[in-house]
N, C-alpha and C positions, 0 to 999 in steps of 0.2 A: 368317599372311600379313604381319602388321605387321613381323616380323623381316626379311621380304623387302623391304618398302617402304622400310625405312631405308637400303637400298643404292641407291635410285633418286635420281638427281641432283635431280630436281624437288622432292623432299621433304626434302632435306638441311636440317637445322636444326630440324625438327619434333621434339617430344619423344615419348616412348613412348605417352602417353595419346592424343595427337593422331593418331599413326600407327594406333593401335588403333581409333580411331573410324572412320578411313577403311577399315581392313581389314575391319571388321564389315559394311560396306556393299558391299565389292568382290565381284564374281562371277568365279569361275574358269571360263574357257571354253577348250575344246580344238578346234583346227582342223586339218584334213588339209592336206597339201602342195597348193599351187595354189589355195587358197581365197582369194577376194577378201573381205577383212574389211570394208572401206569403199570406196565409190566416190566420186570427185570429184562434188560436187553433192548427195550424200546429206545428209539432216538430221543434224546433229551432236548426239549424245546423251551423250557423255562421253569420258573418257580411257581409253586402253589402255596397260597396262604389260606388256612382254614378260618372261615368267617362264622360258620355254624355247622354243628354236627359232630361226628366222631369217625375216625378212620384208623386203620392199622397199617403199619409198614412191615412187610414180611418177606421171607425167602422160602423157596420151595425146591426140594431136591428132586432127583429123577424118579424117586419112588413115591412122590406125592406127599412126603413129610414136610410139615410147615414149621418154621420158627418165626415167631413174631418179634421183631426188633424193637418196636415202640408203638404206643397208642398216641393218636393226635387229637387235639381238641381245639376249640376256638383260640386263636392267637398263635398256634403252632404253624409250622411251615415245612415243606419238603421240596426237594429238587434244587436246592441251592447250588449243588455242584454244576448244574446245567448253566448257571450264570457265568461260570469261569472256563468251562471247556465244552467240547462237543462229544464227549464219551457217552456211551449208552447208559440208560438207567441202571443203577446198581442194586435196586430192590423193587419190589412191587408194592402198590398201595391200593387198598380197597376201602370202601365206605362200610361202616358198621350201622349207620342210620342215615336218613336223608341229610345231605350235607351241601353247604354252599361254600365254594372256593373262589378266591381271586387268583387269576392266572396272570403272571407277569412274564413277558417274553424276554429271552436273552438280549434281543435287539434293543428293547426298551431299557433294560438295565445298563447295557453298554452305552446307550445314548445319554443316560444320566451321568455316567463317569466322564464321558466326553465333554459335557457341558458344565460339570461341577467336579473337576479332578480331585478336589480335597475330600470328596466322599469316599475315595478309595481307602484312605487310612481308617476312617470310621467303620466301614464295612469289613475291612480286613480284621480289625480288632474283634468285631462281633462274630465273624466266622471262626476265629481262633478260639473264642469262648465255646462255640458249638463243638469244635473238635475236641476240646478238653473234656466236655461233658460226655461225648461219645467214647473217649478213652476210658473214662471212669466206668462206663457201662461194660466195656470189654473186660476191664480189670475184674469187675464183679463176677462176670461169667467164668473167667479163668481161675480166680483165686478164692472166691467165696463159695461155701457149700450151698446146697439147694435151700435149706432152711434160711440161711442168710440172705439169699436172693429173694425169697418170698417175703421176708420181713422188710427188705429194702424196697421191694415193689409196693407193698401195702402202705408203708410210710410215705412213699412218694405220691400215692394216689389219694390218700385219706384226707378228708376235710372235716373241720370241727362241726359237731351237731349236738346241741344241748350238753350233756355231761360226758360225751364220748366222741369218737371219730367214725366216719362212715366213708366207704368207697362208693361213690355215686354211680360209677360205671359198673354195670352188671357183668360179672365175669364168671364163666363156667370154669370147672377144673381144667378142662382142656385149654382154655384161654390162658390160664395161669401157667400151665405147663409150657405152652408155646413161648410165653414171655420170659420165663426163667431158664429155658433150655433143659427141662427135666421131663420125666415120664409122668403121665397122669396118675399112675399108681402111687408114685412117691408123693406127689402133691396131695392126693387123697389122704394118705397116712398122716402127713404133717397137719393138714387142715383139721382132720378128725381129732388129733391130739390137742390142737389149739382150742377147739370147741370144748373138749372135755375139761381142759384146764381153765376154762372161763375167760380166755384171752379174747376170743372172737365169737360172734354169732353169725349165722348164715341163714338168710331167708330169701328164697327164690333168686339165688345167685347174687344177692346183695349182702355185702360183708360189712359188719360193724366191729370196730376195735374197741373193746370194753376197757382194756388197760394195756399198759406198755408191754410189748412183746418181749419174751425172755431173750437173754443174750445168746442162748444156744438151744438146740433141740435135744 
């Protein structure tokens, strides 16, 4: 597992011995599709690293409305705040397909810092980079219009395929609405116009980007 942890952004810069110490304490857990791994408000007991599968991080209000904060894929992680404090989980996480996760306890993480104090600086740098990325996401939700958020989402998820780009993750219009903080009706209108304009194609919730998206809608 140490050879897998070295691909995780949070642990970039740790040496092989330090990664091996974390790997020895990690537990591999398998979850079926639709499983809620953690719920907002749960006690935070450690960090999870995605080894296989796909998950969503989300919030739910008292009326049952859901906002998806992010999608997670192999190499991503969640629960890093649990490594530093004992506050409850700040969001819920559920699997979108069968997933394998490595769980690293707070005790194991603190044990690494005790035996290798120099790790603290490396991990602090990586956590700061994570915070900057989250700040960019908040800025987009606050300052960018819905079309801009959709374009940003598509460009972040798309991978090259032959002469165009595809979003391999199948997304419904409601998924997209949850991810960009908009209504499904607005998302439907924007997607329809992008299809008519020849910018994207959609087939069974799979989206292909045929050419660069316009600067504005």
